N, C-alpha and C positions, 0 to 999 in steps of 0.2 A: 166710197162709191155712191155717188148720187144716182137717182133714178135716170137722169139724162145720160150719165156715163154708162150705166148698165144697158140702156137702150141703144147705145152706139156700138156695143160689143156684137160680135158675129154669132156667138154661141153662149148658151147658158145651161149648165148641168152636164152630166156625163151619162154614158150608157148605164152605169150602175146607180145613177141618181145622186152622185156626189156633188158637193157645193163648189163647182168650178165655173169659171167664166173664160171665154176664149175670144180671140180676135180683137183684143184691145190694141189701140194704136197710140203711139207717142209721136208728136210732130218732129220731123227731121231725125228719126231714129227707127231702127227695126227692133221689135220686141223678140227676144230669143227664149224667154221663159216667163211664165206667169204662175204665181202661187195659187193655191185654192183660196176661196173667200175667207177672210180672216176677221175676227171680231175686234173691237177697239183695243182689247188687251193682248192681241197677237195670237190668240188661239184659233184653230180652225173652226169655222161655223159648223155647229152640229148638223148632221144630216136631217134630223127631225125638223129643225127650224127652217132649213132650206126647202125641204119638201112641203112644209106647211105653206110657205109663201108661193111655191110653185103650183101646188094643187088647190089651195084654198085662199088665194089672195082676195082681200076685201075689194069689192067692186067700187072703183073710184072713177071709172070712165077715162082713165089715162090712155093716151095714145102712144105709139112708138112700137118698136119691134117686140118688146116684152110687156108693154102696157102695165096692167095692175100688178103683175109680178115684180116689175122693176120698182114700182112705188113701195111695195111691201118690203123688198130687200133694201131699198134706199133708207127706210126708216130704221134699219138695224145698225146704221153707222159702220158699215163694213169697209174693208180696204183689201188691196192685194199688193204683193211685192212683185215688182217687175225687174227683169234683167234685160237691158237693151244695149244696143251698140249704135253709135252715131252713124248716119248715112255715109259720111266721108270715109268710114272704115270698111265699107262694103267691099270694094274692089281689092284692097290689099289682102283680105283673107283668102279669096280664091287664088291669087297669085302666089301667096306663101304656100298654100296647099299644093299647087302645081309644082313649085320648086322642090318641095319635100318629096313628092311622088317621083319626079324626074331624077332627083338625087338617089333615092332608094332604088329605082329601076337601073340606073347606071351602076350602082354598087352591086346589085344582084347580077347584072350582065358581066361585070368584071370578074366576080367570083366564079360564075359559070364558065367563062372563057379560061380562067386560070385552071379550073378543075379539068376541063377538056384537054388543055395543052399538057397538063401534068400526066394524064392517063396515056396520051399518045406517045410521050417521050419514053 
């Protein structure tokens, strides 16, 4: 995560002060999950290091959404693991979900009708 990549994100940090970054974008894909900020060896960035950059970033005069904080975090050689789906898969997912719900609804309606007819007989 370079300082430029951090500045392009939509959010940095969480309500609890955890080392998370949100709103990352991948060209021609939708991001479905983002890990917390990870160190080069794959461990989660300690809260203390994240908060140090967030609260006491050295003044570099950097611009961008997160400015000096992005520069401080960029120097830590961080990365994130992303899970994303290509844009061409976007519409098949809602159609599959619709088919499953319609099938389940039809099954429940059939069971309900069968139970009603059985009680009437």
